Structure formats: structure tokens, C-alpha cells
C-alpha positions in Angstrom: 122.5 32.5 195.1 121.4 30.3 198.1 121.8 32.0 201.5 123.5 29.9 204.1 123.6 30.6 207.9 127.2 29.3 208.2 129.9 27.6 206.2 132.1 24.8 207.7 135.6 24.4 206.4 137.4 21.4 207.8 141.0 20.1 207.6 141.3 16.4 206.9 144.4 14.7 208.2 144.3 14.3 211.9 141.0 16.2 212.0 138.5 14.1 210.1 140.9 11.1 209.8 141.9 9.5 213.1 145.5 9.5 211.8 147.5 12.0 209.8 147.6 10.0 206.5 150.1 12.2 204.9 152.6 11.6 207.7 151.7 7.9 208.0 152.0 7.2 204.3 155.1 9.2 203.6 157.0 7.8 206.6 155.9 4.2 206.2 157.3 4.0 202.7 160.2 6.4 203.2 161.2 6.3 206.9 163.8 9.0 206.4 160.9 11.4 205.9 160.3 11.5 209.7 163.1 14.1 210.1 161.4 16.2 207.4 158.0 15.9 209.2 159.6 17.1 212.4 161.1 20.1 210.6 157.7 21.0 209.2 156.1 20.8 212.6 158.8 23.0 214.0 158.1 25.4 211.2 161.7 25.3 210.0 160.6 24.6 206.5 157.6 25.9 204.5 154.6 23.6 204.2 154.8 23.7 200.4 158.4 22.8 200.2 158.1 20.2 202.9 155.1 18.4 201.5 156.6 18.3 198.0 159.7 16.7 199.4 157.8 14.1 201.5 155.9 12.8 198.4 158.8 13.1 196.1 160.4 10.3 198.2 157.6 7.9 197.1 158.1 6.0 193.8 155.0 6.0 191.6 155.5 2.3 190.8 154.1 1.4 194.3 150.8 3.2 193.8 148.8 0.0 194.4 150.6 -0.5 197.7 149.8 3.1 198.7 146.1 2.7 198.0 146.0 -0.5 200.0 147.8 1.3 202.9 145.3 4.2 202.8 142.4 1.8 202.7 143.7 0.0 205.8 144.2 3.2 207.7 141.2 5.2 206.6 139.3 5.5 209.9 137.5 8.7 210.5 137.0 10.4 213.9 133.8 9.3 215.7 130.7 11.2 214.8 131.9 12.5 211.4 129.2 10.9 209.3 126.4 12.0 211.6 127.9 15.5 211.7 128.0 15.8 207.9 124.4 14.6 207.7 123.3 17.2 210.4 125.0 20.0 208.5 123.1 19.0 205.3 119.8 19.0 207.2 120.6 22.5 208.6 121.5 23.9 205.2 125.2 24.4 206.2 127.7 23.4 203.5 130.8 21.4 204.4 134.0 22.0 202.6 137.3 20.1 203.1 140.6 22.0 202.8 143.6 19.7 202.9 147.3 19.9 202.2 147.1 16.2 201.5 146.6 14.6 198.2 143.3 14.2 196.2 144.0 10.5 195.7 143.8 10.0 199.5 140.8 12.2 200.3 138.6 11.0 197.5 139.3 7.4 198.6 138.2 8.1 202.1 135.4 10.6 201.6 133.7 9.2 198.5 130.0 9.2 199.0 130.4 11.2 202.3 131.3 14.7 201.0 130.6 16.1 197.5 133.7 15.8 195.3 133.4 19.5 194.4 133.5 20.4 198.0 137.0 18.8 198.5 140.0 21.0 198.0 143.3 19.1 198.1 146.5 18.9 196.2 146.8 16.8 193.1 149.0 13.7 193.0 150.9 13.6 189.7 151.9 10.0 189.1 153.2 10.4 185.5 156.9 10.4 186.6 159.0 8.1 188.6 158.1 9.7 192.0 154.9 11.5 193.2 154.9 15.2 192.3 152.5 17.5 194.1 150.5 19.9 191.9 149.1 22.8 194.0 145.4 23.2 193.2 144.8 26.3 195.4 148.2 27.8 195.8 149.2 30.9 197.8 149.0 34.2 196.1 152.4 35.3 194.5 153.0 37.9 197.2 152.3 35.5 200.1 155.5 34.7 202.0 154.2 31.6 203.8 154.5 29.0 201.0 151.8 26.9 202.6 150.9 24.8 199.6 147.2 24.7 199.5 146.3 28.2 200.8 143.6 27.7 203.4 143.2 31.4 204.3 142.7 32.4 200.7 140.2 29.6 200.2 138.3 30.6 203.4 138.1 34.2 202.3 136.9 33.2 198.8 134.2 31.0 200.2 133.1 33.7 202.7 132.9 36.2 199.8 131.1 33.8 197.5 128.4 32.7 200.0 128.2 35.7 202.3 128.2 33.6 205.4 130.6 33.4 208.5 133.1 30.5 208.4 133.6 27.9 211.0 137.1 26.3 210.7 137.9 22.9 212.1 141.5 21.8 212.4 144.3 20.2 214.3 147.8 20.9 213.1 150.5 23.4 211.8 148.9 23.4 208.4 145.8 24.9 210.0 147.4 27.9 211.8 146.7 30.4 209.0 143.3 29.0 208.2 142.3 29.5 211.8 143.4 33.1 211.7 141.2 33.7 208.6 138.0 32.1 210.0 135.2 33.6 212.0 135.0 30.7 214.5 137.5 28.0 215.2 137.1 24.4 216.6 140.5 22.9 217.3 142.4 20.1 218.8 146.1 19.0 219.2 148.8 21.4 217.9 146.3 23.9 216.6 144.6 24.2 220.0 148.0 24.6 221.7 149.0 27.3 219.3 145.7 29.2 219.7 146.1 29.1 223.5 149.6 30.5 223.1 148.3 33.3 220.8 145.4 34.0 223.3 143.0 33.4 220.4 139.4 32.1 221.1 138.5 28.6 220.0 136.3 25.6 221.0 138.1 22.4 221.7 137.1 19.0 220.3 138.2 15.4 220.3 135.4 13.9 218.2 132.8 15.1 215.8 129.9 14.7 218.3 131.6 17.7 220.0 132.1 19.5 216.8 128.4 19.0 216.0 127.4 20.6 219.3 129.8 23.5 218.9 128.4 24.2 215.4 124.8 24.2 216.8 125.9 26.6 219.6 127.6 28.9 217.0 124.4 28.7 214.8 122.3 29.8 217.7 124.7 32.7 218.4 124.7 33.8 214.8 120.9 33.5 214.5 120.3 35.6 217.6 122.1 38.6 216.2 
């Protein structure tokens, strides 16, 4: 097994993407979903239950419109491509952990992140509305119901590769992932929550900053 100095696990929506494409897509085509988004952000409804309901409001017959919408809003945060290239040069794997849909992530990240390094929920388009299939669900005894279980994934990757994990995120879907990581780089709601919890983290707004933070962490790890 290859030995890596670090692993980086990053959220996608609002972290890599400049906009939260789950929120943008599900509210653009079903405006009534905004109330549900607000309830998720207030943690009044579990992530898994909320995300399933958001996508269930979207008819599968409009798939072509959804893909065009995603293409038109697929901007990534400045510095991301350079960051991904620098990680590869430093022998640091990059994994994506998202509670969004695979159809969205693979469209945006094709050729930029290896497909087998992308963990996202599967969009089942076989029925009349989009159904979410959980590709990395919470363990049966986990009460959080977070859909794609970021802490379990982080723990599995840490165990598989024997390296500390740097987690990059921005929102409520990242709270538990941040708790499971060795180092956290955060912005937006995640940064605010970590401050409230008095948990250490490094702040970012673009991936040039993330890149510098990872270099600093790598020096810290290497000096031990």
C-alpha cells in the first residue's frame, strides 16, 4: 500500500462550487423547496430526509433542463484546479464527499478529480421524480440520518491509508465530517459553527488559501 503524508477530503456544494448546486437546482425548479432548505439549515429535519424530499420534488422528465442548468452554474471556487494539481504533485490524494448527486458532481469534476475519488449520492431517474440512493449511508445505529455519512467515510479512508485527514467544508452537511477529521479548513456556516464550538480550524474563501493551509499542515505533520 502506498504511504501518503496526508489525505484531503472536501465537500463540494458551496466549497468547491461557488454556489450550492443542490439548493440552487432544487429551488429553481421547485420554489417551494426553499422552506425545506431553511429547515435543513436550522437542523429541524435530518439531512437524509430533507435531501430526499428536495429531489423528490423534481420530475425526471426535465432531466435535460437540469443538466443545462448545472452546466450554466458550474463555476468552481478560484484556485481549485491549481490546488488539485499541487496535491497530486505532493502525493496527497483528494477525495470528494458530497451529499449532492453524482450526476451533478461528475458533470462538474470530470477530468479534474478521479471518478473513483468522488463519493456522492446516486440520482435514480427511473421513476417520475428523482429518488436519492444513498451510496455511503450512515451506520444503522447512527441517529443523525445524514444521508452520505461523511464521518464514517473519513474514518474509513484514514484507516485504509494510515494518514491524517484534512477536511474542507462550508455548511451544515459538514459539521459531523469536521468533527471526525484531524484538521479542518472551513468557511461560511461551518466556520461559524466551529467558532461556537471552540473547535480549531483554518478559514478560507478560495482554494489558493486552502492550498497554503495544506502546505502549512504538511510541514507540521512532517516535523513530528
